[in-house]
C-alpha positions, 0 to 999 in steps of 0.5 A: 127231645134228643135220644140222649135227653130222653134216656137221661129223663127216664133215669133221672125220673126213677132216681127221684123215686129212690132207684139206684141207677146201674150200668148195662150188663154185657149183651153176650152172656158167658155163665148162664146155660139157659141164655146165649144173649141178654134178651131183656133188662131183667136177665142180670137180675135173675138170681134176685128174682129166684132168691139166690142172691142177696138184694142190696138195692130193692129198687133199680133202674137202667138202660140195658143193651139187648139182642133178640136173634135166637130162641124164643125171642127172635126178631131177625127176619122182621128187621128191615122189612118193618120200621120198628123191629131190631136185633140189638136194642136198648131196654129202659127198665125199672125193677122192684125186688120184693118192694113195690108192686103193681100199683106203684109200677102202673102209676109211675109209668103213667106219670112218666109218659103223660107228665114228663114226656107229655104224651097225649093221654087219649093216644094210649092203650093198655092191656092186662092178662086175661087168664088161661085155661091151659095146664097152668090154669091162671086167673085174669089179672084183676088187680092190674085191671082195676088199677088201670080202670081208675086211670083210663077209660075201660074201652082203652083196656085190652084183655090179652092172652098168654102170648101177649100178656104173660112174660117168660124169659125162656123155657124156664125161670122167673115169669108172670103176668104183664101189662103193656102200654101202647101208643097210637101215633096215627094221624087224626083222620086215621084215628077217626076211621078205625078205633086204635084198640082194634090195632093193638098187637096187630103189627101196625107200624103206628100203633106200637107197644112201648112199655111192658110192665111185668109182675114177676110172681112165678118160677117156671121149673124145668118140668114146665110147672109154675111155682110161686116165688117167695117174693113178688117183684116188678120188672119193666121194659120200655123200648128206647127206640120206640119211645124216641120215635113217639117223642120225636114225632116221626113214623119210624124208629129209623127216622129218630136221631138214634139211626139217622147218623148211621143212615147218613153215613151209609148213604155217603159210603154207598152213594145211595139215598134213603127214602126213594126206593123200597129195596134200597130202604130195606137194605139200609135199615138192615145195615143200620140195625145190624152194625149195632148188634155186631159192634156191641157184641164184639165190644162185649168180647164175642167175636164172630165164629162158626159155633154158638153165640159167635155163629149168631154174630157172624150170621147177622154180619153176613146178612148185612154184607149181603144186603149191601152187596146185592141192593147197594152194589157194595163189592168192597168192605164198608161195614167197618167204616160205620163204626165211627158214626156209631161210637160218636152217637152212643159213647156217652151211654156205652163207653165200651164202644170207644174203648174197643173201637179198633178191635171192632173195626178190625174184626168187621173188616176181616170178616167182610174181606173173607165173606165177600169172596164166598158171597161172589162165588156162591151167588153165581152158583146159586143163580145157576141152580135157580136157572136150572130149577123148574117150578117154585122149589129149589132142590135141597140136595143142590142147596146142600152142595152149595153149603157143604162145598162152598160154605154158602150159609143155608139161611142166606140161600133161603132168604135169596130164594124167598126174595125171588118168589122161590122156596127151598126144599128144606126136607131135601136139605136135611136129608142130604145133611143126614146122609153126610153125617151117616157117611162120616159116622160109618167111616169111624165105626167101631165094633167092640167085643164084650168085656172079659172080666178077670177080677170082680169089684176091683177099684181102679187107682191112678198112681202116675203123679208119683210113679212111672212104674208100678206092679199091676193086675189086669182086671178086664179086657176086650177086643175092638175093631175100627176101620181107622185103627184096625184090631186093638185090645183095651186093657183095664188094670187095678191101678196104673201109672199111665196118664189118660188123654185129657185137657188136650194132653195125649195119653201116655205110651209105654209097655208092660213087662211080662214075667216070661220076658215078653213085652206088651206095648201100650200105644195109647191111654184114654178115659171112658166111663171113669175107667182108664183104658190102655190100648195094645196090639196084643194081650199078655200070654198069661193075663192073670199074672202080675205085670210091671207097667212102665210109662215112657218117661221121656214122652211124659216129660216132653208132653208135660212141658208142652202142656205148660207151654200152651198156658204160656202161649195163651198168656202171650197171645193175650198180651200181644193181640189183646184180651179178646183172645180165648182158647178154643181147643188144644192138642198137646203131644210129646213132639209138638203142641197145637193151640186154637184161639179166637182172633180176627186176622192172620198174625203178622211176622212181628206178632209171631216173633213177639209171642215167641219172645214172650214165651221164651223169656218166661221159660 
């Protein structure tokens, strides 16, 4: 069967078992602080397991695009070196939300694999949770054990520990015991030499786990304890790439028709041949895997960047570029040329790839151009560091200079050193990093006197939306000294018309009218611990008197207009450049505004003009 046929067989099988077939959720997660990427099929159903959302369909099946490159589930370093780990992969899954449980899940899994897929029953091993003696004190899953015992010989049932047979999405959330299904695809001769049961979960490339049946019955709380869920659920996940390997009779995921079109394209572009040299093969596997992860992430709206999820995607892409540069002699951008082959092979299941093809190609091409310049220079400098190294450990301070001055990623340095049989002095790198942070901190250090309190229990009020001038009383003040700004006073009033810095907009400026005719200038206004703090060079001579606070009206109005303009600019950028544009920060002053946004290339003169016209028309 082709991969398309295998995917359809799975979904059709569970459709006949009264499951609703739903589309894959995005691989990049925007609204869950506990997860950066979808790392399993069950992520989108988390609220159902917790009982926080109404369940409309108690039985669901789908194929979910997943990414495992960070946190608890991280397969990045294995990718390419073996033939069955991936960053991005598909997870075929079926779910029951408070409906069926272990018996149906186990029987249907066996039926699909042995009757629909015709996998040899004698090549299948299963595992069950053996229990744990740690603080959770969980008993062995005897229910699953007895169900399997009625299907397979007992010597094919392996008792697994918490690492292998108790599934948890993350540090907290829904979890429970699991039952894995493994397939032994070794030759008859190899099977006669060594019993397959002894190779289960031992990272053997031909005795692989393909399906994990998770029985969700607990919730891991933030304090680490387990609590039973109000309903019992089933969450199964089958590695689509591994299933295709088994059913297509090959020994590697990369030999399935999921990857062969990409590998052929890489061979053509780089003028190399897969299957003749181990270094070349690893590089080709890394590139074939990583292009999928990067393309799907961009299609889901996550562009490469320097922080968060964007940094992870940039790291994956740069890892692939570096493998091509070093082992396939590709000195020009080439990854973006693989997008067509990827779209052609996966567009039926994931139409978003075709819809976002131009964006994906443009983002990857720009990233390649940028990183290849850094890479060439960095590799030359790293070679110099290696040549001057005595022993097997490279100085961490030198590695930090490479990272800090030239932007050469430290994980790339560590990878290259490991390939050359060298180690990185990680503690030396961390020390150099800490010293730099300490220097930056010292340069901006501020010393503060204690508050001088003039009025106890005063409730502060902001009146600046309605008034730009108000009678105020000084509640407290203190002196602050910083290396950057020198000596200033911080003033807090019982009420104030001064707008504090926030949302990118700078704080108001203005002055205080003092009864004796003096003027105290307010240089800035900020918010700290729910208090509006006014900055001035000096204090009123008589702090207890009633003062008149006056906001600089022209500056306020100009600043407010520029704040409105940032929103118009954001709308214009999305209209001209595309919906992938996201605000990353802003600074709104009276004389100018700055708007930070995500895009993959420098804007053209035409695009700048279009944005200006769009904003001006709306003004």
